[in-house]
C-alpha positions as CSV (number, residue, x, y, z in Angstrom):
1,M,-6.3,-10.1,1.3
2,M,-9.5,-12.1,1.2
3,L,-11.9,-9.3,0.2
4,G,-11.8,-10.3,-3.4
5,G,-12.8,-13.8,-2.6
6,M,-15.6,-12.7,-0.3
7,F,-17.2,-10.3,-2.7
8,G,-16.9,-12.4,-5.9
9,N,-20.5,-12.6,-7.0
10,G,-20.5,-14.8,-10.1
11,L,-19.0,-12.4,-12.6
12,I,-16.9,-15.3,-13.9
13,T,-18.9,-18.1,-15.4
14,P,-18.0,-21.8,-14.8
15,Q,-16.3,-22.1,-18.2
16,H,-14.1,-19.1,-17.2
17,I,-13.0,-21.0,-14.1
18,Q,-11.8,-23.8,-16.3
19,D,-10.1,-21.3,-18.6
20,P,-7.9,-18.7,-16.9
21,A,-7.3,-17.0,-20.2
22,A,-11.1,-16.3,-20.5
23,S,-11.2,-15.1,-17.0
24,Q,-8.4,-12.7,-17.7
25,Q,-10.2,-11.4,-20.8
26,A,-13.4,-10.8,-18.7
27,V,-11.4,-8.8,-16.3
28,L,-9.8,-6.7,-19.0
29,L,-13.1,-6.0,-20.7
30,R,-14.8,-4.8,-17.6
31,N,-12.7,-1.7,-17.0
32,A,-11.3,-1.3,-20.5
33,D,-12.2,2.4,-20.5
34,H,-10.4,3.2,-17.2
35,V,-6.8,3.6,-16.1
36,L,-5.4,3.0,-12.6
37,R,-4.2,5.9,-10.4
38,V,-2.8,5.7,-6.9
39,R,-3.2,8.6,-4.5
40,A,-2.1,9.0,-0.9
41,G,-2.0,11.6,1.9
42,S,-2.8,12.4,5.5
43,D,-6.6,12.1,4.9
44,M,-9.2,12.2,2.2
45,Q,-9.0,15.9,1.8
46,H,-5.2,15.9,1.2
47,L,-4.5,13.2,-1.4
48,E,-1.7,13.5,-3.9
49,T,-0.9,11.2,-6.9
50,V,1.9,8.8,-6.0
51,D,4.7,8.1,-8.4
52,V,4.2,4.3,-8.2
53,N,7.4,2.2,-8.3
54,Y,9.7,5.2,-8.0
55,E,11.2,3.9,-4.8
56,R,13.5,6.8,-4.2
57,M,10.6,9.3,-4.3
58,P,8.2,8.4,-1.5
59,L,5.3,10.6,-0.6
60,K,5.8,12.6,2.6
61,V,3.1,13.0,5.2
62,D,3.7,15.6,7.9
63,T,0.8,16.3,10.3
64,P,0.3,16.6,14.1
65,E,-1.0,13.0,13.9
66,F,1.7,11.3,11.8
67,K,5.0,12.1,10.2
68,G,6.6,9.8,7.7
69,Y,6.9,8.5,4.1
70,I,4.7,6.3,2.0
71,T,6.0,4.2,-0.9
72,V,3.6,2.3,-3.2
73,R,4.7,-0.4,-5.6
74,V,2.5,-2.3,-8.1
75,F,3.9,-5.2,-10.2
76,G,3.6,-4.4,-13.9
77,Y,2.0,-1.0,-13.2
78,N,0.7,0.8,-16.3
79,G,-1.4,3.6,-14.7
80,L,-1.0,7.3,-14.2
81,M,1.9,9.1,-12.5
82,A,2.0,12.5,-10.9
83,D,2.9,13.9,-14.3
84,P,0.3,12.2,-16.6
85,C,2.5,12.8,-19.6
86,H,5.2,10.6,-18.2
87,P,5.0,6.8,-18.4
88,P,5.6,4.7,-15.2
89,P,8.7,2.5,-14.8
90,V,8.1,-1.0,-15.9
91,H,9.1,-2.7,-12.7
92,A,10.3,-1.8,-9.2
93,A,13.5,-3.3,-7.7
94,Y,11.2,-4.4,-4.9
95,F,9.9,-7.2,-7.0
96,A,13.3,-8.6,-7.9
97,N,14.5,-12.1,-7.1
98,G,11.1,-13.6,-7.5
99,F,9.4,-11.5,-4.8
100,S,6.5,-10.8,-7.2
101,R,5.3,-14.3,-6.2
102,K,4.7,-13.0,-2.7
103,A,3.5,-9.5,-3.5
104,L,1.5,-8.1,-6.5
105,Y,1.5,-4.7,-4.7
106,S,3.0,-3.1,-1.7
107,I,2.2,-0.3,0.7
108,Q,5.3,0.6,2.7
109,V,5.2,3.2,5.4
110,V,8.0,4.5,7.6
111,G,7.4,7.1,10.3
112,R,6.2,8.2,13.7
113,F,2.7,8.2,15.3
114,L,2.8,11.6,17.1
115,R,-0.5,11.5,19.0
116,E,0.1,11.0,22.8
117,G,-1.4,8.2,24.7
118,L,-1.7,5.6,21.9
119,T,-1.4,1.9,22.3
120,A,-1.1,-0.9,19.7
121,D,-4.8,-1.5,20.2
122,D,-5.7,2.0,19.1
123,I,-4.1,2.0,15.6
124,M,-6.2,0.2,13.0
125,F,-5.4,-0.5,9.3
126,G,-7.5,-1.8,6.5
127,N,-10.2,-1.1,3.9
128,Y,-12.9,1.5,4.2
129,F,-15.7,2.1,1.7
130,D,-18.1,5.0,1.1
131,Q,-21.1,3.0,0.0
132,R,-22.8,-0.3,0.5
133,L,-21.1,-3.4,-1.0
134,P,-22.7,-6.0,-3.3
135,L,-22.7,-8.8,-0.8
136,P,-23.1,-12.2,-2.4
137,P,-25.1,-15.1,-1.0
138,F,-23.5,-17.0,1.9
139,S,-21.3,-14.0,2.7
140,G,-21.5,-14.9,6.3
141,L,-19.5,-18.1,5.6
142,F,-16.8,-16.0,4.0
143,E,-16.8,-13.6,7.0
144,W,-16.2,-16.6,9.2
145,F,-13.4,-17.8,7.0
146,M,-11.8,-14.3,7.0
147,R,-11.9,-14.2,10.8
148,R,-10.2,-17.5,10.9
149,M,-7.4,-16.1,8.7
150,D,-7.1,-13.0,10.8
151,R,-8.4,-13.4,14.4
152,T,-8.1,-9.6,15.0
153,L,-10.2,-8.6,12.0
154,V,-13.0,-6.2,12.7
155,L,-15.7,-6.5,10.0
156,D,-18.6,-4.2,9.4
157,M,-19.7,-5.2,5.9
158,K,-23.5,-4.5,6.0
159,S,-23.5,-0.9,7.0
160,D,-23.7,2.1,4.6
161,T,-20.0,2.7,5.1
162,P,-18.5,-0.8,5.3
163,S,-15.0,-1.6,6.6
164,A,-12.7,-4.5,7.2
165,V,-9.8,-3.5,9.5
166,S,-7.3,-5.0,11.9
167,P,-4.9,-3.6,14.5
168,L,-1.9,-2.5,12.5
169,L,0.7,-4.4,14.5
170,S,-1.1,-7.7,14.1
171,T,-1.9,-7.5,10.3
172,V,1.1,-6.1,8.4
173,Q,3.4,-8.7,6.9
174,K,6.7,-7.0,7.9
175,L,7.3,-4.6,10.8
176,S,10.4,-3.0,12.2
177,Y,10.6,-0.8,15.3
178,W,13.3,1.4,16.8
179,N,13.6,4.4,19.1
180,G,14.0,7.4,17.0
181,D,16.1,9.2,19.6
182,L,18.9,6.6,19.6
183,H,22.3,7.8,18.5
184,G,25.6,6.2,17.8
185,S,26.6,2.7,16.5
186,E,23.1,1.3,16.8
187,R,22.0,3.3,13.8
188,A,22.5,2.0,10.3
189,D,22.7,3.5,6.9
190,V,19.3,3.5,5.1
191,P,19.4,1.1,2.2
192,E,20.3,2.6,-1.1
193,V,16.7,2.2,-2.3
194,N,15.5,4.7,0.2
195,N,18.6,6.9,0.6
196,K,18.6,10.7,0.3
197,V,15.0,11.1,1.4
198,L,14.6,8.6,4.3
199,R,18.1,8.8,5.8
200,E,16.7,11.4,8.3
201,L,14.8,8.4,9.9
202,A,18.1,6.5,10.5
203,P,16.9,3.0,11.3
204,I,18.9,0.6,13.4
205,D,20.8,-2.2,11.7
206,G,18.3,-4.9,10.7
207,A,15.3,-2.7,10.0
208,F,15.6,-3.2,6.2
209,D,17.0,-6.2,4.2
210,G,19.7,-6.0,1.6
211,D,17.1,-5.3,-1.2
212,G,15.7,-2.3,0.7
213,R,12.5,-4.0,1.8
214,V,11.3,-3.7,5.4
215,A,12.6,-6.6,7.5
216,E,10.9,-8.2,10.5
217,Y,12.7,-6.5,13.5
218,F,10.5,-6.2,16.5
219,P,11.1,-6.9,20.2
220,I,8.7,-9.3,22.0
221,K,9.1,-9.8,25.7
222,D,12.5,-8.1,25.8
223,T,13.9,-10.3,23.0
224,L,14.4,-9.5,19.4
225,N,11.9,-11.2,17.1
226,K,12.5,-11.7,13.4
227,D,9.5,-14.0,12.8
228,S,6.5,-12.0,11.5
229,K,4.1,-14.9,12.3
230,K,5.2,-14.9,16.0
231,R,4.7,-11.1,16.2
232,R,1.2,-11.3,14.6
233,R,0.2,-14.2,17.0
234,H,1.6,-12.2,19.9
235,F,-0.6,-9.2,19.2
236,E,-3.8,-11.3,18.7
237,R,-4.5,-10.7,22.4
238,S,-6.0,-7.3,23.1
239,S,-4.4,-7.2,26.5
240,R,-0.9,-7.4,24.9
241,R,-1.9,-4.7,22.4
242,Q,-3.1,-2.4,25.2
243,R,0.2,-2.8,27.1
244,W,2.3,-1.9,24.1
245,K,2.6,1.9,24.2
246,V,3.1,3.8,20.9
247,K,5.2,6.9,21.7
248,P,6.0,9.9,19.5
249,T,9.7,9.0,19.7
250,D,9.1,5.5,18.3
251,M,9.8,4.8,14.7
252,Y,7.9,2.2,12.8
253,A,8.6,0.8,9.3
254,F,6.0,-1.7,7.9
255,D,5.1,-3.3,4.6
256,F,1.6,-4.5,3.7
257,Y,1.3,-6.6,0.6
258,S,-0.7,-9.4,-1.0
259,P,0.1,-12.2,-3.5
260,F,-3.6,-12.5,-4.5
261,I,-5.0,-9.0,-5.1
262,D,-4.0,-7.6,-8.5
263,V,-4.8,-3.9,-8.3
264,N,-3.4,-3.4,-11.8
265,H,-6.2,-5.5,-13.3
266,Q,-8.7,-5.2,-10.5
267,C,-9.0,-9.0,-9.9
268,V,-8.1,-11.7,-7.4
269,R,-5.5,-14.3,-8.6
270,M,-5.7,-17.6,-6.7
271,P,-3.0,-20.2,-6.6
272,N,-5.1,-22.6,-8.7
273,A,-5.0,-20.0,-11.6
274,V,-8.6,-18.9,-11.0
275,V,-8.9,-15.2,-11.9
276,E,-12.0,-13.4,-10.4
277,P,-12.9,-9.8,-10.9
278,M,-13.3,-7.5,-7.8
279,P,-16.9,-6.2,-8.2
280,F,-16.3,-3.7,-5.3
281,F,-13.3,-2.1,-7.2
282,D,-14.5,-0.1,-10.2
283,G,-14.8,3.4,-11.6
284,D,-17.4,4.3,-8.9
285,M,-15.8,2.6,-5.9
286,P,-12.0,2.9,-5.2
287,L,-10.0,0.5,-3.1
288,R,-8.9,2.5,-0.1
289,Y,-6.6,1.6,2.8
290,E,-6.6,3.9,5.8
291,C,-4.8,3.9,9.1
292,R,-7.1,5.4,11.8
293,T,-7.6,5.3,15.5
294,R,-10.1,2.6,16.6
295,D,-12.8,5.2,17.3
296,G,-12.4,6.7,13.8
297,R,-11.8,10.2,15.1
298,H,-8.2,10.5,13.9
299,T,-6.7,9.5,10.5
300,F,-2.9,9.0,10.2
301,F,-2.7,8.3,6.4
302,V,-4.6,7.1,3.4
303,V,-3.6,5.1,0.3
304,Q,-6.3,4.9,-2.4
305,F,-6.3,2.8,-5.6
306,E,-8.8,4.3,-8.0
307,L,-9.9,3.9,-11.7
308,I,-10.0,7.1,-13.8
309,P,-12.0,7.3,-17.1
310,L,-9.7,7.5,-20.1
311,S,-11.6,10.7,-21.2
312,R,-10.4,12.3,-18.0
313,T,-6.8,11.3,-18.5
314,R,-6.8,13.1,-21.8
315,Q,-7.9,16.2,-20.1
316,L,-5.1,15.8,-17.5
317,R,-2.5,15.4,-20.2
318,Q,-3.8,18.5,-22.0
319,R,-3.5,20.4,-18.7
320,H,0.1,19.2,-18.4
321,N,0.9,20.0,-22.1
322,R,4.3,21.6,-21.7
323,P,7.9,20.7,-22.8
324,R,8.2,17.1,-21.8
325,R,10.5,16.4,-18.8
326,E,13.1,13.7,-18.8
327,Y,13.3,11.5,-15.8
328,R,16.5,9.8,-14.7
329,D,17.4,7.7,-11.6
330,S,20.6,9.2,-10.3
331,G,21.2,6.3,-7.9
332,Y,19.7,8.2,-4.9
333,E,16.8,10.2,-6.2
334,R,14.9,10.9,-9.3
335,E,16.3,13.9,-11.1
336,I,14.0,16.0,-13.3
337,L,15.9,17.4,-16.2
338,D,14.4,20.2,-18.2
339,P,14.9,20.1,-22.0
340,P,18.2,21.7,-23.1
341,P,18.1,25.2,-24.7
342,P,17.9,25.4,-28.5
343,Y,21.2,24.8,-30.3
344,T,22.9,27.9,-31.5
345,E,26.0,27.9,-33.8
346,E,29.0,29.4,-32.1
347,A,30.7,32.3,-33.8
């Protein structure tokens, strides 16, 4: 959440700070010849374009390490879809009822960690980069501040492959957990927003709220906890994370989001209306979230926000130059309707 503030390096002048509109214009001009695309998959070699904001069509990951579904939402998304010829939906139901004030984007994952012998201390989630970052002066002060915000944060920002990661169970905003082998009345219907595809996961009642978002539903010390702050504080201690066993039969649903990072415009929006570009997020450097083991030897899933040159999108559209498909939400899943056959007059 704080990466944008840490790596702001003076791209916005003092007059822009006083004028949010000028800041917004500076952001738009910087990447005017690019368009946003979101890809996800089991690792960097198996990424697929995500249909952002199509909540009933999550991307499936099925490997010996992890099995589950990934849903990505971006408020006001205007980037590429899996079919480049098709425009994205304007808004996702996820952002209804003012939730866009809490989240400008969301990475929601539901599934099982299948590797044996894992604990909560082994599963890390956060940002990974493939090249050095443009660290500004006094970056050490920002690192200190970030660690104050997240006491479990592990920073490695000065290496050739920087990273900023935390244990998954202590960093995500919402987390639900249940035993995937349970049967009977303890199971609940999957909310309509995820029905048809996710019903095989069959969460217990309370794992999702009425709007289909992941709810806080996690047991701590044999009692049910519905306070995400309490759960995050609980897992600040490494000894507690090491005692929590992550079994292949356990089902986890979690939601990671931010009210500050605007991936749609590659900037950080602060409460005081200051808009600052993210210099580490451009056409040469994507913003990537990965879930890995602490030793980095095993990857569970990847979500990558990347900027694609407009010239390349034209090539993609030409490659998909075929009779345009019509998309419709049936209430459970997105249906793809082929164009009707040519009209012929009946005899």
